[in-house]
PDB file with SEQRES, HELIX, SHEET and CRYST1 records, atoms N, CA, C and O in Angstrom:
SEQRES   1 A   74  UNK UNK UNK UNK UNK UNK UNK UNK UNK UNK UNK UNK UNK          
SEQRES   2 A   74  UNK UNK UNK UNK UNK UNK UNK UNK UNK UNK UNK UNK UNK          
SEQRES   3 A   74  UNK UNK UNK UNK UNK UNK UNK UNK UNK UNK UNK UNK UNK          
SEQRES   4 A   74  UNK UNK UNK UNK UNK UNK UNK UNK UNK UNK UNK UNK UNK          
SEQRES   5 A   74  UNK UNK UNK UNK UNK UNK UNK UNK UNK UNK UNK UNK UNK          
SEQRES   6 A   74  UNK UNK UNK UNK UNK UNK UNK UNK UNK                          
HELIX    1 AA1 UNK A    4  UNK A   14  1                                  11    
HELIX    2 AA2 UNK A   18  UNK A   42  1                                  25    
HELIX    3 AA3 UNK A   46  UNK A   48  1                                   3    
HELIX    4 AA4 UNK A   49  UNK A   53  3                                   5    
HELIX    5 AA5 UNK A   54  UNK A   70  1                                  17    
CRYST1    1.000    1.000    1.000  90.00  90.00  90.00 P 1           1          
ATOM      1  N   UNK A   1       2.946-106.479  65.743  1.00  0.00           N  
ATOM      2  CA  UNK A   1       1.505-106.323  65.786  1.00  0.00           C  
ATOM      3  C   UNK A   1       0.821-107.664  65.570  1.00  0.00           C  
ATOM      4  O   UNK A   1      -0.276-107.897  66.078  1.00  0.00           O  
ATOM      5  N   UNK A   2       1.455-108.528  64.831  1.00  0.00           N  
ATOM      6  CA  UNK A   2       0.872-109.853  64.612  1.00  0.00           C  
ATOM      7  C   UNK A   2       0.781-110.599  65.926  1.00  0.00           C  
ATOM      8  O   UNK A   2      -0.238-111.226  66.216  1.00  0.00           O  
ATOM      9  N   UNK A   3       1.838-110.540  66.725  1.00  0.00           N  
ATOM     10  CA  UNK A   3       1.841-111.235  68.013  1.00  0.00           C  
ATOM     11  C   UNK A   3       0.843-110.609  68.983  1.00  0.00           C  
ATOM     12  O   UNK A   3       0.297-111.305  69.839  1.00  0.00           O  
ATOM     13  N   UNK A   4       0.602-109.318  68.861  1.00  0.00           N  
ATOM     14  CA  UNK A   4      -0.354-108.661  69.750  1.00  0.00           C  
ATOM     15  C   UNK A   4      -1.782-109.114  69.486  1.00  0.00           C  
ATOM     16  O   UNK A   4      -2.640-108.974  70.357  1.00  0.00           O  
ATOM     17  N   UNK A   5      -2.049-109.643  68.327  1.00  0.00           N  
ATOM     18  CA  UNK A   5      -3.389-110.131  68.002  1.00  0.00           C  
ATOM     19  C   UNK A   5      -3.703-111.470  68.633  1.00  0.00           C  
ATOM     20  O   UNK A   5      -4.863-111.882  68.665  1.00  0.00           O  
ATOM     21  N   UNK A   6      -2.691-112.155  69.134  1.00  0.00           N  
ATOM     22  CA  UNK A   6      -2.924-113.474  69.729  1.00  0.00           C  
ATOM     23  C   UNK A   6      -3.660-113.346  71.062  1.00  0.00           C  
ATOM     24  O   UNK A   6      -4.494-114.189  71.392  1.00  0.00           O  
ATOM     25  N   UNK A   7      -3.358-112.300  71.827  1.00  0.00           N  
ATOM     26  CA  UNK A   7      -3.971-112.126  73.148  1.00  0.00           C  
ATOM     27  C   UNK A   7      -5.495-111.973  73.046  1.00  0.00           C  
ATOM     28  O   UNK A   7      -6.208-112.662  73.776  1.00  0.00           O  
ATOM     29  N   UNK A   8      -6.030-111.097  72.170  1.00  0.00           N  
ATOM     30  CA  UNK A   8      -7.497-111.031  72.063  1.00  0.00           C  
ATOM     31  C   UNK A   8      -8.118-112.330  71.541  1.00  0.00           C  
ATOM     32  O   UNK A   8      -9.244-112.663  71.909  1.00  0.00           O  
ATOM     33  N   UNK A   9      -7.403-113.059  70.696  1.00  0.00           N  
ATOM     34  CA  UNK A   9      -7.948-114.324  70.204  1.00  0.00           C  
ATOM     35  C   UNK A   9      -8.040-115.355  71.323  1.00  0.00           C  
ATOM     36  O   UNK A   9      -9.013-116.106  71.398  1.00  0.00           O  
ATOM     37  N   UNK A  10      -7.041-115.393  72.185  1.00  0.00           N  
ATOM     38  CA  UNK A  10      -7.101-116.300  73.336  1.00  0.00           C  
ATOM     39  C   UNK A  10      -8.227-115.875  74.274  1.00  0.00           C  
ATOM     40  O   UNK A  10      -8.942-116.715  74.822  1.00  0.00           O  
ATOM     41  N   UNK A  11      -8.375-114.571  74.451  1.00  0.00           N  
ATOM     42  CA  UNK A  11      -9.463-114.070  75.291  1.00  0.00           C  
ATOM     43  C   UNK A  11     -10.820-114.436  74.700  1.00  0.00           C  
ATOM     44  O   UNK A  11     -11.757-114.738  75.439  1.00  0.00           O  
ATOM     45  N   UNK A  12     -10.931-114.411  73.373  1.00  0.00           N  
ATOM     46  CA  UNK A  12     -12.191-114.772  72.722  1.00  0.00           C  
ATOM     47  C   UNK A  12     -12.536-116.233  72.980  1.00  0.00           C  
ATOM     48  O   UNK A  12     -13.712-116.592  73.037  1.00  0.00           O  
ATOM     49  N   UNK A  13     -11.538-117.065  73.134  1.00  0.00           N  
ATOM     50  CA  UNK A  13     -11.795-118.474  73.416  1.00  0.00           C  
ATOM     51  C   UNK A  13     -12.210-118.707  74.863  1.00  0.00           C  
ATOM     52  O   UNK A  13     -12.969-119.634  75.146  1.00  0.00           O  
ATOM     53  N   UNK A  14     -11.724-117.880  75.781  1.00  0.00           N  
ATOM     54  CA  UNK A  14     -11.937-118.103  77.209  1.00  0.00           C  
ATOM     55  C   UNK A  14     -13.199-117.449  77.766  1.00  0.00           C  
ATOM     56  O   UNK A  14     -13.816-117.985  78.687  1.00  0.00           O  
ATOM     57  N   UNK A  15     -13.588-116.302  77.222  1.00  0.00           N  
ATOM     58  CA  UNK A  15     -14.675-115.527  77.810  1.00  0.00           C  
ATOM     59  C   UNK A  15     -16.029-116.169  77.476  1.00  0.00           C  
ATOM     60  O   UNK A  15     -16.195-116.781  76.421  1.00  0.00           O  
ATOM     61  N   UNK A  16     -16.977-116.020  78.380  1.00  0.00           N  
ATOM     62  CA  UNK A  16     -18.298-116.631  78.220  1.00  0.00           C  
ATOM     63  C   UNK A  16     -19.352-115.659  77.681  1.00  0.00           C  
ATOM     64  O   UNK A  16     -20.381-116.095  77.164  1.00  0.00           O  
ATOM     65  N   UNK A  17     -19.110-114.358  77.795  1.00  0.00           N  
ATOM     66  CA  UNK A  17     -20.073-113.354  77.324  1.00  0.00           C  
ATOM     67  C   UNK A  17     -19.957-113.239  75.808  1.00  0.00           C  
ATOM     68  O   UNK A  17     -18.883-112.959  75.276  1.00  0.00           O  
ATOM     69  N   UNK A  18     -21.083-113.461  75.116  1.00  0.00           N  
ATOM     70  CA  UNK A  18     -21.067-113.539  73.653  1.00  0.00           C  
ATOM     71  C   UNK A  18     -20.583-112.241  72.999  1.00  0.00           C  
ATOM     72  O   UNK A  18     -19.755-112.279  72.088  1.00  0.00           O  
ATOM     73  N   UNK A  19     -21.092-111.100  73.457  1.00  0.00           N  
ATOM     74  CA  UNK A  19     -20.706-109.821  72.844  1.00  0.00           C  
ATOM     75  C   UNK A  19     -19.215-109.555  73.013  1.00  0.00           C  
ATOM     76  O   UNK A  19     -18.554-109.099  72.080  1.00  0.00           O  
ATOM     77  N   UNK A  20     -18.690-109.835  74.190  1.00  0.00           N  
ATOM     78  CA  UNK A  20     -17.264-109.633  74.440  1.00  0.00           C  
ATOM     79  C   UNK A  20     -16.419-110.617  73.639  1.00  0.00           C  
ATOM     80  O   UNK A  20     -15.313-110.287  73.210  1.00  0.00           O  
ATOM     81  N   UNK A  21     -16.939-111.822  73.439  1.00  0.00           N  
ATOM     82  CA  UNK A  21     -16.236-112.825  72.635  1.00  0.00           C  
ATOM     83  C   UNK A  21     -16.109-112.358  71.180  1.00  0.00           C  
ATOM     84  O   UNK A  21     -15.040-112.466  70.580  1.00  0.00           O  
ATOM     85  N   UNK A  22     -17.194-111.844  70.625  1.00  0.00           N  
ATOM     86  CA  UNK A  22     -17.158-111.379  69.230  1.00  0.00           C  
ATOM     87  C   UNK A  22     -16.258-110.159  69.092  1.00  0.00           C  
ATOM     88  O   UNK A  22     -15.495-110.058  68.131  1.00  0.00           O  
ATOM     89  N   UNK A  23     -16.340-109.226  70.051  1.00  0.00           N  
ATOM     90  CA  UNK A  23     -15.476-108.044  70.009  1.00  0.00           C  
ATOM     91  C   UNK A  23     -14.004-108.425  70.095  1.00  0.00           C  
ATOM     92  O   UNK A  23     -13.177-107.869  69.373  1.00  0.00           O  
ATOM     93  N   UNK A  24     -13.675-109.359  70.961  1.00  0.00           N  
ATOM     94  CA  UNK A  24     -12.286-109.803  71.088  1.00  0.00           C  
ATOM     95  C   UNK A  24     -11.812-110.496  69.825  1.00  0.00           C  
ATOM     96  O   UNK A  24     -10.673-110.312  69.395  1.00  0.00           O  
ATOM     97  N   UNK A  25     -12.687-111.291  69.235  1.00  0.00           N  
ATOM     98  CA  UNK A  25     -12.339-111.980  67.993  1.00  0.00           C  
ATOM     99  C   UNK A  25     -12.070-110.985  66.868  1.00  0.00           C  
ATOM    100  O   UNK A  25     -11.078-111.114  66.151  1.00  0.00           O  
ATOM    101  N   UNK A  26     -12.939-110.002  66.711  1.00  0.00           N  
ATOM    102  CA  UNK A  26     -12.742-108.992  65.666  1.00  0.00           C  
ATOM    103  C   UNK A  26     -11.488-108.168  65.911  1.00  0.00           C  
ATOM    104  O   UNK A  26     -10.753-107.866  64.970  1.00  0.00           O  
ATOM    105  N   UNK A  27     -11.233-107.800  67.158  1.00  0.00           N  
ATOM    106  CA  UNK A  27     -10.035-107.028  67.474  1.00  0.00           C  
ATOM    107  C   UNK A  27      -8.773-107.837  67.207  1.00  0.00           C  
ATOM    108  O   UNK A  27      -7.806-107.314  66.653  1.00  0.00           O  
ATOM    109  N   UNK A  28      -8.773-109.101  67.594  1.00  0.00           N  
ATOM    110  CA  UNK A  28      -7.613-109.962  67.356  1.00  0.00           C  
ATOM    111  C   UNK A  28      -7.353-110.176  65.876  1.00  0.00           C  
ATOM    112  O   UNK A  28      -6.208-110.117  65.428  1.00  0.00           O  
ATOM    113  N   UNK A  29      -8.406-110.423  65.119  1.00  0.00           N  
ATOM    114  CA  UNK A  29      -8.242-110.613  63.675  1.00  0.00           C  
ATOM    115  C   UNK A  29      -7.746-109.342  63.003  1.00  0.00           C  
ATOM    116  O   UNK A  29      -6.901-109.392  62.109  1.00  0.00           O  
ATOM    117  N   UNK A  30      -8.279-108.197  63.441  1.00  0.00           N  
ATOM    118  CA  UNK A  30      -7.794-106.930  62.889  1.00  0.00           C  
ATOM    119  C   UNK A  30      -6.310-106.740  63.183  1.00  0.00           C  
ATOM    120  O   UNK A  30      -5.548-106.359  62.294  1.00  0.00           O  
ATOM    121  N   UNK A  31      -5.897-106.999  64.407  1.00  0.00           N  
ATOM    122  CA  UNK A  31      -4.497-106.803  64.784  1.00  0.00           C  
ATOM    123  C   UNK A  31      -3.576-107.729  63.987  1.00  0.00           C  
ATOM    124  O   UNK A  31      -2.494-107.314  63.570  1.00  0.00           O  
ATOM    125  N   UNK A  32      -3.990-108.962  63.774  1.00  0.00           N  
ATOM    126  CA  UNK A  32      -3.159-109.899  63.015  1.00  0.00           C  
ATOM    127  C   UNK A  32      -3.061-109.485  61.553  1.00  0.00           C  
ATOM    128  O   UNK A  32      -1.967-109.455  60.988  1.00  0.00           O  
ATOM    129  N   UNK A  33      -4.192-109.168  60.938  1.00  0.00           N  
ATOM    130  CA  UNK A  33      -4.175-108.776  59.521  1.00  0.00           C  
ATOM    131  C   UNK A  33      -3.422-107.467  59.339  1.00  0.00           C  
ATOM    132  O   UNK A  33      -2.673-107.316  58.373  1.00  0.00           O  
ATOM    133  N   UNK A  34      -3.607-106.519  60.249  1.00  0.00           N  
ATOM    134  CA  UNK A  34      -2.896-105.248  60.147  1.00  0.00           C  
ATOM    135  C   UNK A  34      -1.393-105.442  60.371  1.00  0.00           C  
ATOM    136  O   UNK A  34      -0.573-104.751  59.766  1.00  0.00           O  
ATOM    137  N   UNK A  35      -1.047-106.377  61.234  1.00  0.00           N  
ATOM    138  CA  UNK A  35       0.367-106.695  61.425  1.00  0.00           C  
ATOM    139  C   UNK A  35       0.984-107.288  60.172  1.00  0.00           C  
ATOM    140  O   UNK A  35       2.121-106.968  59.825  1.00  0.00           O  
ATOM    141  N   UNK A  36       0.241-108.153  59.490  1.00  0.00           N  
ATOM    142  CA  UNK A  36       0.720-108.697  58.227  1.00  0.00           C  
ATOM    143  C   UNK A  36       0.846-107.615  57.157  1.00  0.00           C  
ATOM    144  O   UNK A  36       1.719-107.685  56.292  1.00  0.00           O  
ATOM    145  N   UNK A  37      -0.037-106.608  57.225  1.00  0.00           N  
ATOM    146  CA  UNK A  37       0.082-105.469  56.305  1.00  0.00           C  
ATOM    147  C   UNK A  37       1.416-104.763  56.509  1.00  0.00           C  
ATOM    148  O   UNK A  37       2.119-104.465  55.544  1.00  0.00           O  
ATOM    149  N   UNK A  38       1.763-104.495  57.766  1.00  0.00           N  
ATOM    150  CA  UNK A  38       3.036-103.828  58.050  1.00  0.00           C  
ATOM    151  C   UNK A  38       4.224-104.721  57.712  1.00  0.00           C  
ATOM    152  O   UNK A  38       5.257-104.232  57.253  1.00  0.00           O  
ATOM    153  N   UNK A  39       4.088-105.994  57.930  1.00  0.00           N  
ATOM    154  CA  UNK A  39       5.154-106.932  57.601  1.00  0.00           C  
ATOM    155  C   UNK A  39       5.391-106.978  56.090  1.00  0.00           C  
ATOM    156  O   UNK A  39       6.535-106.932  55.636  1.00  0.00           O  
ATOM    157  N   UNK A  40       4.322-107.066  55.325  1.00  0.00           N  
ATOM    158  CA  UNK A  40       4.453-107.086  53.864  1.00  0.00           C  
ATOM    159  C   UNK A  40       5.002-105.764  53.343  1.00  0.00           C  
ATOM    160  O   UNK A  40       5.809-105.741  52.414  1.00  0.00           O  
ATOM    161  N   UNK A  41       4.566-104.679  53.940  1.00  0.00           N  
ATOM    162  CA  UNK A  41       5.074-103.369  53.533  1.00  0.00           C  
ATOM    163  C   UNK A  41       6.555-103.233  53.866  1.00  0.00           C  
ATOM    164  O   UNK A  41       7.315-102.642  53.098  1.00  0.00           O  
ATOM    165  N   UNK A  42       6.961-103.771  54.991  1.00  0.00           N  
ATOM    166  CA  UNK A  42       8.370-103.716  55.382  1.00  0.00           C  
ATOM    167  C   UNK A  42       9.267-104.538  54.479  1.00  0.00           C  
ATOM    168  O   UNK A  42      10.440-104.209  54.302  1.00  0.00           O  
ATOM    169  N   UNK A  43       8.731-105.601  53.908  1.00  0.00           N  
ATOM    170  CA  UNK A  43       9.494-106.439  52.977  1.00  0.00           C  
ATOM    171  C   UNK A  43       9.312-106.009  51.525  1.00  0.00           C  
ATOM    172  O   UNK A  43       9.568-106.783  50.603  1.00  0.00           O  
ATOM    173  N   UNK A  44       8.870-104.772  51.329  1.00  0.00           N  
ATOM    174  CA  UNK A  44       8.724-104.170  50.005  1.00  0.00           C  
ATOM    175  C   UNK A  44       7.744-104.929  49.120  1.00  0.00           C  
ATOM    176  O   UNK A  44       7.933-105.003  47.906  1.00  0.00           O  
ATOM    177  N   UNK A  45       6.709-105.489  49.714  1.00  0.00           N  
ATOM    178  CA  UNK A  45       5.654-106.169  48.968  1.00  0.00           C  
ATOM    179  C   UNK A  45       4.433-105.261  48.930  1.00  0.00           C  
ATOM    180  O   UNK A  45       3.400-105.558  49.530  1.00  0.00           O  
ATOM    181  N   UNK A  46       4.568-104.164  48.223  1.00  0.00           N  
ATOM    182  CA  UNK A  46       3.535-103.137  48.206  1.00  0.00           C  
ATOM    183  C   UNK A  46       2.216-103.612  47.634  1.00  0.00           C  
ATOM    184  O   UNK A  46       1.154-103.256  48.144  1.00  0.00           O  
ATOM    185  N   UNK A  47       2.269-104.411  46.583  1.00  0.00           N  
ATOM    186  CA  UNK A  47       1.032-104.898  45.981  1.00  0.00           C  
ATOM    187  C   UNK A  47       0.266-105.792  46.949  1.00  0.00           C  
ATOM    188  O   UNK A  47      -0.949-105.659  47.098  1.00  0.00           O  
ATOM    189  N   UNK A  48       0.967-106.688  47.593  1.00  0.00           N  
ATOM    190  CA  UNK A  48       0.329-107.573  48.566  1.00  0.00           C  
ATOM    191  C   UNK A  48      -0.212-106.776  49.752  1.00  0.00           C  
ATOM    192  O   UNK A  48      -1.318-107.033  50.227  1.00  0.00           O  
ATOM    193  N   UNK A  49       0.561-105.823  50.219  1.00  0.00           N  
ATOM    194  CA  UNK A  49       0.139-105.015  51.371  1.00  0.00           C  
ATOM    195  C   UNK A  49      -1.066-104.154  51.027  1.00  0.00           C  
ATOM    196  O   UNK A  49      -2.040-104.114  51.779  1.00  0.00           O  
ATOM    197  N   UNK A  50      -1.004-103.463  49.888  1.00  0.00           N  
ATOM    198  CA  UNK A  50      -2.053-102.508  49.544  1.00  0.00           C  
ATOM    199  C   UNK A  50      -3.293-103.160  48.945  1.00  0.00           C  
ATOM    200  O   UNK A  50      -4.397-102.643  49.118  1.00  0.00           O  
ATOM    201  N   UNK A  51      -3.142-104.274  48.249  1.00  0.00           N  
ATOM    202  CA  UNK A  51      -4.283-104.882  47.569  1.00  0.00           C  
ATOM    203  C   UNK A  51      -4.979-105.949  48.406  1.00  0.00           C  
ATOM    204  O   UNK A  51      -6.162-106.215  48.193  1.00  0.00           O  
ATOM    205  N   UNK A  52      -4.280-106.561  49.344  1.00  0.00           N  
ATOM    206  CA  UNK A  52      -4.874-107.657  50.112  1.00  0.00           C  
ATOM    207  C   UNK A  52      -5.063-107.276  51.574  1.00  0.00           C  
ATOM    208  O   UNK A  52      -6.184-107.286  52.083  1.00  0.00           O  
ATOM    209  N   UNK A  53      -3.964-106.941  52.249  1.00  0.00           N  
ATOM    210  CA  UNK A  53      -4.033-106.774  53.697  1.00  0.00           C  
ATOM    211  C   UNK A  53      -4.679-105.464  54.133  1.00  0.00           C  
ATOM    212  O   UNK A  53      -5.375-105.434  55.148  1.00  0.00           O  
ATOM    213  N   UNK A  54      -4.467-104.386  53.392  1.00  0.00           N  
ATOM    214  CA  UNK A  54      -5.073-103.113  53.792  1.00  0.00           C  
ATOM    215  C   UNK A  54      -6.597-103.138  53.690  1.00  0.00           C  
ATOM    216  O   UNK A  54      -7.263-102.725  54.639  1.00  0.00           O  
ATOM    217  N   UNK A  55      -7.182-103.606  52.578  1.00  0.00           N  
ATOM    218  CA  UNK A  55      -8.656-103.677  52.551  1.00  0.00           C  
ATOM    219  C   UNK A  55      -9.228-104.655  53.576  1.00  0.00           C  
ATOM    220  O   UNK A  55     -10.282-104.403  54.160  1.00  0.00           O  
ATOM    221  N   UNK A  56      -8.528-105.773  53.791  1.00  0.00           N  
ATOM    222  CA  UNK A  56      -9.026-106.747  54.773  1.00  0.00           C  
ATOM    223  C   UNK A  56      -9.001-106.158  56.178  1.00  0.00           C  
ATOM    224  O   UNK A  56      -9.944-106.349  56.945  1.00  0.00           O  
ATOM    225  N   UNK A  57      -7.931-105.444  56.522  1.00  0.00           N  
ATOM    226  CA  UNK A  57      -7.876-104.843  57.858  1.00  0.00           C  
ATOM    227  C   UNK A  57      -8.903-103.720  57.987  1.00  0.00           C  
ATOM    228  O   UNK A  57      -9.467-103.521  59.063  1.00  0.00           O  
ATOM    229  N   UNK A  58      -9.148-102.994  56.915  1.00  0.00           N  
ATOM    230  CA  UNK A  58     -10.148-101.934  56.949  1.00  0.00           C  
ATOM    231  C   UNK A  58     -11.548-102.515  57.155  1.00  0.00           C  
ATOM    232  O   UNK A  58     -12.338-101.975  57.929  1.00  0.00           O  
ATOM    233  N   UNK A  59     -11.851-103.603  56.471  1.00  0.00           N  
ATOM    234  CA  UNK A  59     -13.156-104.254  56.632  1.00  0.00           C  
ATOM    235  C   UNK A  59     -13.327-104.765  58.060  1.00  0.00           C  
ATOM    236  O   UNK A  59     -14.398-104.616  58.649  1.00  0.00           O  
ATOM    237  N   UNK A  60     -12.280-105.364  58.616  1.00  0.00           N  
ATOM    238  CA  UNK A  60     -12.358-105.853  59.995  1.00  0.00           C  
ATOM    239  C   UNK A  60     -12.523-104.707  60.987  1.00  0.00           C  
ATOM    240  O   UNK A  60     -13.271-104.833  61.957  1.00  0.00           O  
ATOM    241  N   UNK A  61     -11.834-103.593  60.754  1.00  0.00           N  
ATOM    242  CA  UNK A  61     -11.948-102.448  61.655  1.00  0.00           C  
ATOM    243  C   UNK A  61     -13.339-101.830  61.585  1.00  0.00           C  
ATOM    244  O   UNK A  61     -13.903-101.461  62.616  1.00  0.00           O  
ATOM    245  N   UNK A  62     -13.893-101.713  60.396  1.00  0.00           N  
ATOM    246  CA  UNK A  62     -15.250-101.185  60.253  1.00  0.00           C  
ATOM    247  C   UNK A  62     -16.258-102.140  60.884  1.00  0.00           C  
ATOM    248  O   UNK A  62     -17.213-101.707  61.528  1.00  0.00           O  
ATOM    249  N   UNK A  63     -16.038-103.445  60.694  1.00  0.00           N  
ATOM    250  CA  UNK A  63     -16.913-104.429  61.330  1.00  0.00           C  
ATOM    251  C   UNK A  63     -16.850-104.353  62.845  1.00  0.00           C  
ATOM    252  O   UNK A  63     -17.874-104.475  63.518  1.00  0.00           O  
ATOM    253  N   UNK A  64     -15.660-104.153  63.384  1.00  0.00           N  
ATOM    254  CA  UNK A  64     -15.498-104.006  64.825  1.00  0.00           C  
ATOM    255  C   UNK A  64     -16.253-102.779  65.327  1.00  0.00           C  
ATOM    256  O   UNK A  64     -16.960-102.848  66.332  1.00  0.00           O  
ATOM    257  N   UNK A  65     -16.104-101.672  64.637  1.00  0.00           N  
ATOM    258  CA  UNK A  65     -16.806-100.446  65.043  1.00  0.00           C  
ATOM    259  C   UNK A  65     -18.311-100.572  64.929  1.00  0.00           C  
ATOM    260  O   UNK A  65     -19.046-100.097  65.795  1.00  0.00           O  
ATOM    261  N   UNK A  66     -18.775-101.214  63.858  1.00  0.00           N  
ATOM    262  CA  UNK A  66     -20.217-101.373  63.680  1.00  0.00           C  
ATOM    263  C   UNK A  66     -20.796-102.314  64.741  1.00  0.00           C  
ATOM    264  O   UNK A  66     -21.875-102.062  65.277  1.00  0.00           O  
ATOM    265  N   UNK A  67     -20.084-103.383  65.038  1.00  0.00           N  
ATOM    266  CA  UNK A  67     -20.580-104.310  66.055  1.00  0.00           C  
ATOM    267  C   UNK A  67     -20.566-103.657  67.433  1.00  0.00           C  
ATOM    268  O   UNK A  67     -21.490-103.848  68.225  1.00  0.00           O  
ATOM    269  N   UNK A  68     -19.533-102.897  67.714  1.00  0.00           N  
ATOM    270  CA  UNK A  68     -19.449-102.212  69.011  1.00  0.00           C  
ATOM    271  C   UNK A  68     -20.558-101.184  69.154  1.00  0.00           C  
ATOM    272  O   UNK A  68     -21.151-101.055  70.225  1.00  0.00           O  
ATOM    273  N   UNK A  69     -20.847-100.443  68.072  1.00  0.00           N  
ATOM    274  CA  UNK A  69     -21.917 -99.441  68.159  1.00  0.00           C  
ATOM    275  C   UNK A  69     -23.279-100.088  68.272  1.00  0.00           C  
ATOM    276  O   UNK A  69     -24.197 -99.499  68.842  1.00  0.00           O  
ATOM    277  N   UNK A  70     -23.429-101.299  67.737  1.00  0.00           N  
ATOM    278  CA  UNK A  70     -24.692-102.017  67.827  1.00  0.00           C  
ATOM    279  C   UNK A  70     -24.904-102.628  69.203  1.00  0.00           C  
ATOM    280  O   UNK A  70     -25.970-102.484  69.802  1.00  0.00           O  
ATOM    281  N   UNK A  71     -23.876-103.315  69.697  1.00  0.00           N  
ATOM    282  CA  UNK A  71     -24.007-104.075  70.938  1.00  0.00           C  
ATOM    283  C   UNK A  71     -23.450-103.317  72.117  1.00  0.00           C  
ATOM    284  O   UNK A  71     -24.139-103.116  73.117  1.00  0.00           O  
ATOM    285  N   UNK A  72     -22.200-102.895  72.006  1.00  0.00           N  
ATOM    286  CA  UNK A  72     -21.543-102.246  73.126  1.00  0.00           C  
ATOM    287  C   UNK A  72     -21.349-103.224  74.275  1.00  0.00           C  
ATOM    288  O   UNK A  72     -21.902-104.323  74.251  1.00  0.00           O  
ATOM    289  N   UNK A  73     -20.595-102.849  75.248  1.00  0.00           N  
ATOM    290  CA  UNK A  73     -20.403-103.678  76.434  1.00  0.00           C  
ATOM    291  C   UNK A  73     -20.802-102.849  77.638  1.00  0.00           C  
ATOM    292  O   UNK A  73     -20.176-101.834  77.944  1.00  0.00           O  
ATOM    293  N   UNK A  74     -21.832-103.283  78.307  1.00  0.00           N  
ATOM    294  CA  UNK A  74     -22.355-102.520  79.446  1.00  0.00           C  
ATOM    295  C   UNK A  74     -21.670-102.923  80.733  1.00  0.00           C  
ATOM    296  O   UNK A  74     -21.983-102.384  81.794  1.00  0.00           O  
TER     297      UNK A  74                                                      
END                                                                             
């Protein structure tokens, strides 16, 4: 999942439409942080996964949803 977050980040650098750039950036950051959550959980680092990466990924996901509902892509 960490590697899957690289594609939206590259897209955020290339695209010229501001709303799509922000959406891609938020999606890429969410995918990377959520991937690190699964990685930490897989290595039995429950405190790191649950206290750091899970809230950060939740905040990014809520931010993505709020920005999408505000702007949307027409």
